[in-house]
C-alpha positions as CSV (number, residue, x, y, z in Angstrom):
1,M,98.5,53.4,20.9
2,I,95.4,55.3,20.0
3,K,94.1,55.7,16.3
4,V,91.1,57.5,15.6
5,G,88.8,57.5,12.1
6,L,85.4,57.4,10.7
7,T,83.3,54.1,9.7
8,G,83.1,54.3,6.3
9,F,85.3,56.4,3.8
10,G,82.8,57.2,1.0
11,D,80.2,59.5,2.7
12,H,82.6,62.3,4.1
13,E,82.3,65.6,1.8
14,E,83.4,67.5,4.1
15,L,86.8,65.9,3.6
16,Y,86.9,65.4,0.0
17,G,83.7,67.6,-1.5
18,K,83.1,66.0,-5.2
19,L,85.8,64.2,-6.0
20,K,85.3,60.8,-7.6
21,Q,84.9,57.8,-5.8
22,E,88.4,56.5,-6.6
23,K,89.9,59.3,-5.2
24,R,88.1,59.2,-1.9
25,L,89.6,56.6,0.2
26,P,93.5,57.8,-0.8
27,T,92.2,61.3,0.5
28,Y,90.3,60.2,3.4
29,S,93.7,58.1,4.3
30,E,95.8,61.7,4.8
31,H,93.8,62.3,7.5
32,F,93.2,59.1,9.2
33,S,95.5,56.3,9.5
34,I,92.0,53.8,10.0
35,V,88.6,53.1,8.4
36,E,85.4,50.7,9.3
37,L,84.0,49.1,6.1
38,D,80.8,49.0,6.1
39,S,79.7,47.2,2.8
40,P,80.9,44.1,3.8
41,F,78.1,43.3,6.1
42,Y,75.8,43.7,3.5
43,A,77.1,41.6,1.0
44,V,80.3,39.9,0.8
45,Q,82.7,42.1,-1.3
46,P,84.9,41.1,-4.1
47,V,88.4,40.2,-3.8
48,K,88.8,43.0,-6.4
49,N,87.2,45.0,-3.9
50,Y,89.6,44.8,-0.9
51,T,92.4,44.5,-3.3
52,K,91.9,48.3,-4.8
53,W,91.1,49.5,-1.2
54,V,94.5,48.0,-0.4
55,Q,96.3,49.4,-2.7
56,A,94.8,53.0,-2.5
57,T,96.5,53.4,1.1
58,P,99.8,54.3,2.5
59,D,101.9,51.3,4.6
60,G,100.3,51.6,8.0
61,F,97.2,52.0,6.9
62,G,94.4,50.0,8.7
63,F,91.2,48.3,8.2
64,I,88.3,46.9,10.5
65,V,86.0,45.1,8.4
66,K,82.6,44.5,9.3
67,A,81.3,41.0,9.0
68,Y,78.7,39.5,6.9
69,Q,74.9,40.0,8.0
70,G,74.3,36.5,7.3
71,M,77.2,36.0,10.0
72,T,75.6,37.4,12.8
73,G,71.9,36.7,12.4
74,H,70.9,40.2,11.1
75,L,68.9,38.1,7.9
76,R,65.9,36.9,9.7
77,G,64.0,35.4,6.9
78,K,65.8,37.4,4.1
79,K,67.7,35.8,1.6
80,N,71.2,34.3,1.8
81,F,73.4,33.8,-1.1
82,F,75.1,30.9,0.9
83,D,73.9,27.5,1.2
84,T,75.7,26.4,4.3
85,E,77.6,28.0,7.1
86,D,80.6,26.6,6.1
87,A,80.5,28.3,2.7
88,M,79.6,31.8,4.0
89,F,82.3,31.9,5.8
90,E,84.8,30.1,3.6
91,A,83.7,33.3,1.2
92,F,84.4,36.2,3.9
93,H,88.0,34.6,4.2
94,V,89.1,34.2,1.0
95,S,87.5,37.8,0.1
96,I,89.5,39.6,2.8
97,Q,93.3,37.6,1.7
98,P,94.1,40.6,0.1
99,V,94.0,42.9,3.7
100,V,95.5,40.1,5.3
101,D,98.1,39.6,3.2
102,A,99.5,43.3,3.0
103,G,99.5,43.0,6.6
104,K,96.6,45.7,6.8
105,L,93.6,43.8,8.8
106,L,93.4,45.1,12.5
107,M,90.4,42.9,13.2
108,V,86.6,41.9,11.6
109,L,84.0,43.1,14.0
110,F,80.7,41.0,14.4
111,Q,77.6,43.4,16.0
112,Y,75.6,41.5,16.8
113,P,71.7,42.2,16.9
114,P,69.3,43.6,19.5
115,W,67.3,40.3,19.9
116,F,70.9,38.4,20.7
117,E,70.5,38.6,24.2
118,C,72.2,36.2,26.6
119,S,71.4,32.9,26.6
120,R,73.5,29.4,26.6
121,E,72.5,29.0,22.9
122,N,73.9,32.4,22.2
123,V,77.2,32.0,24.1
124,A,77.5,28.6,21.7
125,L,76.9,30.7,18.8
126,L,80.1,32.7,19.6
127,R,82.5,30.0,20.1
128,E,81.5,28.0,17.1
129,T,81.7,31.6,15.1
130,R,85.2,32.1,16.8
131,A,86.4,28.9,15.9
132,R,85.3,29.3,12.1
133,M,87.1,32.4,12.3
134,R,91.0,30.7,12.9
135,D,93.3,33.1,13.3
136,V,91.6,36.3,12.5
137,P,91.3,39.2,15.2
138,C,87.2,39.3,15.8
139,A,86.1,42.5,17.8
140,L,82.4,41.6,19.5
141,E,79.9,43.8,19.8
142,F,76.7,43.3,21.4
143,R,73.0,45.5,21.3
144,N,71.1,44.0,23.9
145,Q,71.8,45.0,27.8
146,S,71.2,41.2,29.0
147,W,75.1,40.6,28.0
148,Y,76.1,43.6,30.5
149,S,73.5,42.5,33.6
150,P,75.1,42.5,37.0
151,E,74.6,38.8,36.7
152,F,76.4,38.6,33.7
153,R,78.6,41.3,32.7
154,E,82.1,39.8,34.5
155,R,81.1,36.2,33.0
156,T,80.9,38.1,29.7
157,L,84.2,39.7,29.6
158,D,85.3,36.6,31.4
159,F,84.1,34.4,27.9
160,M,85.5,37.1,25.8
161,R,89.3,37.1,27.1
162,K,88.6,33.2,27.5
163,E,87.7,32.8,23.3
164,N,89.9,36.0,22.0
165,W,87.6,38.1,21.4
166,I,88.4,41.7,21.6
167,H,85.8,43.8,23.0
168,T,83.9,46.9,21.6
169,V,83.3,49.6,23.9
170,V,80.4,51.7,22.5
171,D,79.3,55.0,23.3
172,E,75.4,55.1,21.9
173,P,71.9,56.2,23.3
174,Q,70.9,54.4,26.6
175,A,67.2,53.7,24.6
176,G,66.2,50.4,26.9
177,T,67.0,46.8,25.8
178,G,69.2,47.2,22.8
179,S,71.3,49.5,23.6
180,I,74.3,48.8,26.2
181,P,76.3,51.0,28.9
182,I,79.8,52.2,28.3
183,V,81.7,49.1,29.4
184,S,85.1,50.5,29.4
185,V,86.9,46.9,29.6
186,A,89.6,45.4,27.5
187,T,89.6,42.0,26.9
188,S,92.3,41.2,25.0
189,T,96.1,42.7,25.4
190,D,96.5,43.5,21.8
191,A,93.6,45.5,21.3
192,T,90.3,47.2,21.8
193,Y,87.9,48.6,19.6
194,V,85.6,51.8,20.5
195,R,83.0,53.0,18.4
196,M,81.1,56.6,19.1
197,H,77.3,56.2,17.7
198,G,76.0,59.3,19.1
199,R,73.5,59.8,22.2
200,Y,70.1,60.9,20.0
201,V,67.9,58.4,22.5
202,Q,65.2,59.7,20.3
203,G,66.1,58.0,16.9
204,W,67.9,55.2,18.1
205,N,64.8,53.0,18.5
206,Q,62.8,54.4,15.1
207,S,63.4,51.4,12.9
208,S,59.7,51.8,11.6
209,H,61.0,55.6,10.0
210,P,61.7,55.6,6.6
211,D,64.9,57.6,7.7
212,W,65.7,55.8,10.7
213,R,69.2,55.1,10.0
214,K,70.1,58.6,9.7
215,L,67.9,59.3,13.0
216,R,69.9,56.8,15.0
217,Y,73.4,58.5,14.3
218,L,72.7,61.8,14.2
219,Y,74.1,63.2,16.8
220,R,77.5,65.6,17.3
221,Y,79.3,64.9,20.3
222,N,80.3,68.3,22.5
223,S,83.6,68.8,24.1
224,E,82.7,68.2,27.0
225,E,81.7,64.4,26.1
226,L,84.8,64.5,24.1
227,T,87.2,65.6,27.2
228,E,85.7,62.7,29.2
229,W,86.4,60.1,26.6
230,R,90.2,61.5,26.0
231,D,90.2,60.6,29.8
232,R,88.9,57.2,29.1
233,L,90.9,56.3,26.3
234,L,94.0,57.4,28.3
235,E,93.1,54.7,30.8
236,L,92.1,52.2,28.2
237,V,95.4,52.2,26.5
238,K,97.2,51.0,29.7
239,S,95.5,47.2,29.6
240,C,96.1,47.1,25.9
241,S,98.3,48.3,23.3
242,N,96.1,48.7,21.2
243,V,93.0,51.7,21.3
244,Y,91.1,52.2,17.6
245,V,88.1,54.6,18.1
246,V,85.7,55.1,15.0
247,F,83.1,57.5,14.9
248,N,79.8,56.4,13.3
249,N,77.6,59.6,14.0
250,N,77.6,60.4,10.3
251,S,74.0,61.6,9.5
252,G,74.4,65.0,9.4
253,G,78.3,64.9,9.0
254,D,79.7,65.2,12.5
255,A,81.7,62.9,12.4
256,T,84.6,63.8,10.9
257,D,84.9,66.9,13.2
258,N,84.1,65.0,16.5
259,A,86.9,62.8,15.4
260,K,89.2,65.5,14.5
261,E,88.7,67.2,17.7
262,L,89.2,64.0,19.7
263,M,92.9,63.8,17.9
264,R,93.8,67.1,19.2
265,L,92.6,66.5,22.8
266,L,94.9,63.6,22.4
267,D,98.0,65.2,21.1
268,L,97.8,63.3,18.0
269,D,98.8,64.9,14.7
270,T,95.8,66.2,12.7
271,K,95.6,67.4,8.9
272,E,93.8,70.5,8.2
273,M,90.3,69.9,6.9
274,P,90.2,71.3,3.6
275,P,88.9,74.7,3.2
276,Q,84.6,75.0,1.9
277,Q,83.9,76.7,-0.8
278,A,81.5,79.4,-0.6
279,D,78.0,79.3,-1.6
280,L,77.9,81.5,-4.9
281,F,74.2,82.1,-4.0
282,E,74.5,83.2,-0.7
283,D,73.0,86.2,0.3
284,L,75.6,89.6,0.0
285,Q,76.0,91.0,3.5
């Protein structure tokens, strides 16, 4: 089975216009059956938030929860509000329990930073992290090319199979060591995760730019590129039960349209977009 969604549910104005925040997730879930939650990356969320999100979505809806940045080495000197690794992971487990109990947790995504290179030390860290997550399904995304170098590619994939990591296949700009190629391989028979980041090469490494996050994901996939991905997904799903695809190219409002187009290419049911309100002040022709 292939399911398609977006990263986040609160910033897609094309789906719900000016709806109040509390109405956005229910509206989103009318269009997509999965969502990636990014807010847990920035802070371990209160249990009440997950309870609210679970209650706002129908049966069969699935959440992909992004791991807290302290769990993936992104802090690098910034304050970590947990005194120990044990306390941090335990707090994360407690926070996501409502999603687990509701049967709506698809996986937790561990996205590692560009400086997390393939090394003996980091392999040991991944093994320890996977053990800390116990029986929670976990996906692994790298941002350093060394993991997929000719020397380490197959060993990386074998490691993920043995340690029960779900492989995250990415489409992103090929912009040096801080980006990885498309490696369309399943390491779990249950699931594979696919993240569509766009292909804006010039914006990928502009971390010094004040709007670098917007630049990084400013891209619209064309029909030819999406057709290539349709074919790739149909091959990928032959080796695992479920393929979950999310579009992260949100900066220009392109993610929703791209996701809808891919769903149509895959012959998945797609709800029509709401009509856009005309600009009352546009020039009359």
